[in-house]
C-alpha positions in Angstrom: 40.0 -1.5 12.7 40.0 -4.4 15.1 42.3 -7.3 13.3 44.2 -10.3 13.8 45.6 -9.4 10.3 44.0 -12.1 8.5 42.6 -10.9 4.9 38.9 -11.0 4.0 35.7 -9.4 2.2 32.4 -9.4 3.2 29.2 -9.5 0.9 26.2 -7.3 1.4 22.9 -9.9 2.0 20.7 -9.6 -0.6 17.2 -10.8 -0.6 16.6 -14.0 -2.2 14.3 -13.5 -4.9 11.9 -16.5 -5.6 11.0 -18.1 -9.8 8.4 -17.1 -11.3 6.8 -20.8 -11.4 5.5 -21.8 -7.5 6.3 -18.7 -5.6 4.8 -19.0 -2.3 2.2 -15.8 -2.3 3.9 -13.2 0.2 2.8 -12.4 3.4 0.0 -8.9 1.7 -1.0 -12.0 -0.3 -1.9 -13.7 2.2 -3.0 -11.7 5.1 -5.6 -10.5 2.7 -6.7 -13.9 1.4 -7.5 -14.4 5.1 -9.9 -12.1 4.3 -11.6 -14.4 1.7 -15.4 -14.5 3.6 -15.4 -10.6 3.6 -14.2 -10.2 0.2 -16.8 -12.5 -1.4 -19.7 -10.4 1.0 -18.3 -7.5 -1.1 -18.3 -9.1 -4.7 -22.4 -10.6 -3.5 -23.6 -7.5 -2.3 -22.1 -5.3 -5.8 -23.7 -7.9 -7.7 -27.5 -7.0 -5.9 -26.8 -3.5 -5.8 -25.8 -3.3 -9.5 -29.3 -5.1 -10.6 -31.3 -2.8 -7.8 -29.2 0.2 -9.7 -31.9 -0.6 -12.6 -34.3 0.9 -10.6 -34.1 4.4 -11.5 -34.3 3.4 -15.4 -37.5 0.8 -15.4 -39.0 3.0 -13.0 -38.8 6.0 -15.8 -39.4 3.4 -18.3 -43.1 2.4 -16.6 -44.2 5.5 -16.2 -43.4 6.8 -19.3 -44.7 4.3 -21.2 -47.8 2.4 -18.9 -48.6 5.5 -16.1 -48.9 8.3 -18.2 -51.0 6.9 -21.8 -53.1 5.2 -18.8 -53.3 7.9 -16.5 -53.2 5.3 -13.8 -52.7 7.2 -10.4 -52.5 3.6 -8.2 -50.1 2.1 -10.7 -47.9 5.1 -10.3 -48.5 4.8 -6.5 -48.1 1.1 -6.6 -44.5 2.0 -8.8 -43.7 4.6 -6.2 -43.6 3.0 -3.6 -41.5 -0.4 -4.9 -39.4 2.4 -6.1 -38.4 3.9 -2.7 -38.0 0.2 -1.2 -35.5 -1.3 -4.5 -33.6 2.6 -3.2 -33.8 1.9 1.0 -32.2 -1.7 -0.4 -30.0 -0.6 -2.2 -28.6 2.1 0.2 -28.6 -0.6 3.2 -26.1 -2.6 0.5 -23.8 0.0 0.2 -24.0 1.0 3.5 -22.8 -3.2 4.2 -20.5 -2.7 2.1 -18.5 0.5 2.8 -18.3 -0.8 5.5 -16.9 -4.3 5.1 -14.4 -2.7 3.4 -13.7 -0.6 6.5 -12.9 -3.2 7.9 -10.9 -5.7 5.8 -8.3 -2.7 5.7 -8.1 -3.0 9.6 -8.4 -6.3 9.6 -4.8 -6.5 7.4 -4.0 -3.3 9.3 -3.9 -5.8 12.6 -2.3 -9.0 11.4 0.4 -7.0 9.2 1.5 -3.9 11.8 3.2 -6.0 13.9 5.3 -7.4 11.6 6.0 -3.7 10.0 6.8 -2.2 13.0 9.2 -5.2 13.7 11.0 -4.7 10.0 11.2 -0.6 11.0 13.6 -2.1 14.0 15.3 -4.4 11.9 15.9 -2.1 9.0 19.0 0.3 10.1 20.6 -2.8 12.1 20.6 -4.7 8.4 21.4 -1.9 6.0 22.3 0.9 8.0 19.9 3.0 6.6 18.6 5.8 9.0 16.7 7.5 5.5 12.7 7.8 6.2 11.9 4.9 8.7 8.4 5.3 8.4 8.0 4.9 5.1 6.5 1.2 6.0 4.2 2.1 8.1 2.9 4.8 6.1 2.9 1.9 2.8 0.8 0.0 5.4 -1.6 3.2 5.8 -1.6 3.7 2.2 -3.5 0.2 1.3 -5.8 0.2 4.6 -6.9 3.7 3.4 -7.2 2.5 -0.2 -9.4 -0.6 1.1 -11.6 1.4 2.8 -12.0 4.0 0.4 -14.1 4.3 -2.8 -11.6 2.5 -5.2 -12.9 -1.2 -4.8 -16.4 0.2 -4.9 -15.7 1.2 -8.5 -13.5 -2.0 -9.3 -16.1 -4.8 -7.8 -18.6 -2.7 -10.5 -16.5 -3.1 -13.9 -17.5 -6.4 -14.2 -21.5 -5.4 -14.3 -21.0 -2.9 -17.4 -21.8 -5.6 -20.3 -25.2 -6.0 -17.6 -26.4 -2.4 -18.6 -24.2 -2.8 -22.4 -26.7 -5.7 -23.1 -29.9 -3.7 -22.0 -29.0 -0.3 -23.9 -29.0 -2.8 -26.5 -32.5 -4.7 -26.1 -34.0 -0.9 -26.3 -32.0 -0.2 -29.6 -29.3 -1.0 -31.1 -28.6 2.3 -31.9 -28.1 3.0 -28.3 -26.0 -0.3 -27.3 -23.5 1.3 -30.0 -23.5 4.7 -28.8 -23.1 3.1 -25.0 -21.0 1.1 -25.9 -18.2 3.9 -28.1 -18.6 6.0 -24.8 -17.2 2.6 -22.9 -15.0 2.2 -25.4 -13.3 6.0 -25.2 -13.4 5.6 -21.3 -11.6 2.6 -21.3 -9.0 4.1 -23.5 -8.8 7.5 -20.8 -8.0 4.8 -18.3 -5.6 3.0 -19.9 -3.9 6.6 -20.6 -4.0 7.7 -17.1 -2.4 4.3 -16.0 0.7 4.9 -19.2 1.1 9.0 -18.3 0.9 8.4 -14.0 2.9 5.9 -13.5 6.4 7.3 -13.8 5.5 10.1 -11.8 3.5 8.4 -9.4 7.3 6.2 -8.6 8.9 9.5 -8.7 6.8 10.8 -6.0 7.4 7.9 -3.9 11.1 7.9 -4.3 11.5 11.8 -3.4 8.9 11.4 -0.7 10.8 9.0 0.7 14.1 11.1 0.2 12.6 14.4 1.5 11.2 12.7 4.8 14.7 11.3 5.7 16.6 14.8 5.2 13.7 15.8 7.4 14.0 12.9 9.9 18.2 13.2 9.6 17.6 16.9 10.5 15.6 16.6 13.3 17.3 13.5 14.8 20.7 15.8 14.8 19.0 18.8 16.0 21.6 20.0 18.0 24.3 19.7 15.9 22.7 21.4 13.3 22.0 24.1 15.4 25.8 24.3 17.9 28.0 24.4 13.9 25.4 26.8 12.4 24.3 23.9 9.6 20.6 24.6 9.7 20.5 26.7 6.8 22.2 24.8 4.4 20.3 21.4 5.7 16.9 23.6 5.1 18.5 24.3 1.8 19.0 21.0 1.3 15.7 20.2 2.8 13.6 22.4 0.1 15.2 22.2 -2.7 13.9 17.9 -2.0 10.8 19.3 -1.5 10.6 21.5 -4.4 11.6 18.6 -6.2 8.5 16.6 -4.8 5.9 18.9 -5.1 7.0 19.3 -9.0 6.5 15.7 -9.7 3.3 15.3 -7.7 1.8 18.2 -9.9 3.0 16.5 -13.1 0.8 13.9 -11.6 -1.7 15.2 -10.2 -2.2 17.6 -13.9 -2.3 14.3 -15.6 -4.6 12.3 -13.4 -6.6 15.6 -13.0 -6.7 16.7 -17.0 -8.4 13.0 -17.8 -10.4 13.1 -15.4 -11.9 16.3 -16.4 -12.2 14.7 -20.3 -13.8 11.4 -18.9 -16.3 14.2 -17.2 -16.6 15.9 -19.7 -17.0 12.9 -22.2 -19.3 10.9 -19.9 -21.8 14.1 -19.8 -21.5 15.1 -24.0 -22.3 11.1 -24.1 -25.7 10.7 -22.1 -26.7 13.9 -24.0 -25.6 12.2 -27.0 -27.9 9.1 -25.7 -31.0 11.8 -25.3 -30.5 12.6 -28.5 -30.9 8.9 -30.3 -33.9 7.5 -28.2 -35.3 11.3 -29.7 -34.6 10.6 -32.9 -35.5 7.0 -32.9 -39.0 8.4 -30.9 -39.5 10.2 -34.1 -39.2 7.8 -36.4 -41.8 5.4 -34.6 -38.9 3.2 -33.5 -38.9 3.0 -29.5 -40.7 4.5 -27.1 -40.6 8.0 -24.3 -39.4 6.2 -21.8 -36.8 4.4 -24.0 -35.3 7.8 -24.3 -34.8 8.5 -20.2 -34.3 4.7 -19.0 -31.7 4.5 -22.3 -29.7 7.5 -20.6 -29.7 6.7 -16.9 -28.4 3.3 -17.9 -25.9 4.1 -20.1 -24.5 6.9 -17.7 -24.8 3.9 -14.4 -22.5 1.4 -17.3 -20.0 4.9 -17.4 -20.2 5.2 -13.6 -17.5 2.8 -12.7 -14.9 4.1 -15.2 -15.5 7.5 -13.8 -14.6 6.3 -10.9 -11.9 4.4 -11.1 -10.4 7.5 -13.3 -10.9 9.7 -10.2 -9.3 7.1 -7.7 -6.4 5.9 -10.2 -4.2 8.2 -8.4 -4.7 6.7 -5.1 -4.7 3.2 -6.7 -1.5 4.0 -8.3 -0.1 5.1 -4.7 -1.8 1.7 -3.0 -0.1 -0.6 -5.6 3.6 1.1 -5.1 3.3 0.5 -1.5 1.9 -2.8 -2.0 5.1 -3.7 -4.1 7.2 -2.0 -1.6 6.1 -3.7 1.3 6.0 -7.1 0.1 9.9 -6.4 -1.4 10.9 -5.3 2.2 8.8 -8.3 4.2 10.6 -10.8 1.9 13.8 -9.3 3.0 13.0 -9.5 7.1 11.3 -13.1 7.1 9.6 -13.4 10.2 11.6 -14.5 13.0 10.9 -18.2 13.7 10.4 -19.8 17.3 13.2 -19.9 19.6 14.8 -22.2 21.1 14.4 -22.8 24.7 17.5 -22.4 26.7 18.1 -21.2 30.2 20.0 -17.7 31.3 23.7 -17.5 30.2 25.6 -17.9 33.1 29.0 -19.6 32.5 31.1 -18.3 29.7 30.9 -16.2 26.4 33.3 -17.3 23.5 34.7 -15.6 20.3 35.2 -17.9 17.9 37.5 -16.4 15.0 34.7 -13.4 13.9 34.7 -11.2 11.7 31.9 -8.2 10.6 31.3 -5.4 8.7 28.9 -2.6 9.5 25.3 -2.8 7.9 25.0 -1.6 4.1 28.5 -1.3 3.9 31.4 -3.7 2.3 34.4 -2.7 4.6 35.3 -5.4 7.4 36.0 -3.3 10.8 36.5 -6.1 13.0 38.7 -9.2 11.6 39.1 -12.8 13.2 38.2 -12.0 17.1 39.1 -14.7 19.7 39.0 -15.3 23.3 37.1 -16.7 25.6 35.6 -15.4 29.0 34.3 -17.9 32.5 31.8 -16.5 34.4 33.4 -13.8 36.7 36.1 -12.4 34.4 36.5 -9.1 32.8 38.0 -7.9 29.3 39.0 -4.5 28.6 39.2 -3.4 25.3 41.1 -0.1 24.5 42.1 1.5 21.3 42.3 5.0 19.1 38.7 6.4 17.9 37.7 4.5 14.9 39.5 1.1 15.4 36.3 -1.3 16.0 35.8 -1.1 19.8 31.8 -0.1 19.4 31.7 -2.6 16.3 32.7 -5.3 18.5 30.4 -4.4 21.2 27.6 -4.5 19.4 28.9 -7.6 17.9 29.2 -9.0 21.8 25.7 -8.1 22.5 23.7 -9.2 19.0 22.9 -5.9 17.3 25.4 -7.0 14.8 26.2 -10.6 13.2 29.2 -11.3 12.3 30.3 -12.1 8.3 32.8 -15.0 9.5 33.3 -17.2 13.3 30.6 -17.3 15.6 29.7 -16.0 19.1 28.5 -18.4 21.9 26.9 -18.5 25.5 27.6 -20.8 27.6 28.2 -23.3 23.9 24.5 -22.1 22.3 25.6 -19.9 19.1 24.3 -15.8 19.9 21.6 -15.9 17.0 19.9 -19.2 18.6 18.9 -16.3 21.6 16.0 -14.1 20.9 16.9 -10.8 21.7 13.6 -10.3 24.3 15.3 -13.5 26.1 19.1 -12.3 25.9 18.8 -8.5 26.7 17.7 -9.3 30.5 21.2 -10.7 31.1 23.3 -7.8 29.0 24.0 -4.8 30.2 24.6 -2.1 26.9 25.0 1.6 26.2 25.6 2.8 22.8 27.5 5.9 21.5 24.5 7.2 20.8 21.8 7.0 23.7 18.2 8.0 23.0 15.4 6.9 25.6 11.7 6.3 25.3 8.9 7.9 27.2 7.9 6.4 30.5 3.9 6.1 31.2 
């Protein structure tokens, strides 16, 4: 350890936390709010689509209650043409809604991909962590994939369930109560899906992070593992991490898949139940034949968003975990401010009582270093291995930040320079030399 003998201690930096009141929105929320117009468009198109979803039910109602008793072919043709037109409009709206969702996901990625990539570089410099460094990019991909899929469509359709239930009650209270009972049961299944998959999905994310970290470290140190005959032991460690990951993922998939199957079967039973209730009402002269079919179609449509939400719950839970991780990560690594306009350093470098600890550690390895060099001068640092020579070099080039003291170039603190500005004036050869692919 390079030291002048002064005692000192350092604490690992912790991310600042905002209080529950008056907290500023996260960068993810801000990026999503930039798509406010598109989100409003999704809500409008969802409303129009759900209104057009009534076409099939009312078409069957008119056919059974108006066309068949009157045997009117012109009425049948007119209703058929109208229904086809409305179905085409519904298809166009769904197509547009899907394209808007894809573009919302792309917009979010475009706004945040640069920031997320910046954190990939800053994570090892700040925390010293080298495990699965690509996880933030995977989190952003998860969020974009969810926004571009069927999950948001299901959640946009959920608020329209009361409309279908009200119409079912208008057909007959018994049909309405049957559909309402089905909606309540499916809501309970949805809550069970949430409670039963929340912890397994959290464990899946954690174990996946550990598994990918072992694989990434193995790939990075392939030469050393092969030369020292350690590849088999590290492979066994990865295999154990992969086994735990697969077991937990299987548990989460079994729960979600099982409840999804229960939901699907119950919805089929309920649809038959609505038909049976409608038939009983017709037998007793309390409803028409058209209400049997229309009530069955409407009840099925009322419960379809819940069924779709359950089917997409796993992707929703994964996107939610990714959202929380990215929110914490971007808060821990705030965006760099605009740098001061500084001239190229050319006069002196001054180290003023600098102490430092490695990222993610608390042990001081460089302590109370102080010297000044003028332009044209040189300084050689010698010492045994592990004494802190490389650590001091990392401080001098700005890779590490001192916990005490200042490093100044021409009187300006080193942290006032951005790496892009300072880099062309520094020659630095790290201990682990890794080159980037050329063009």
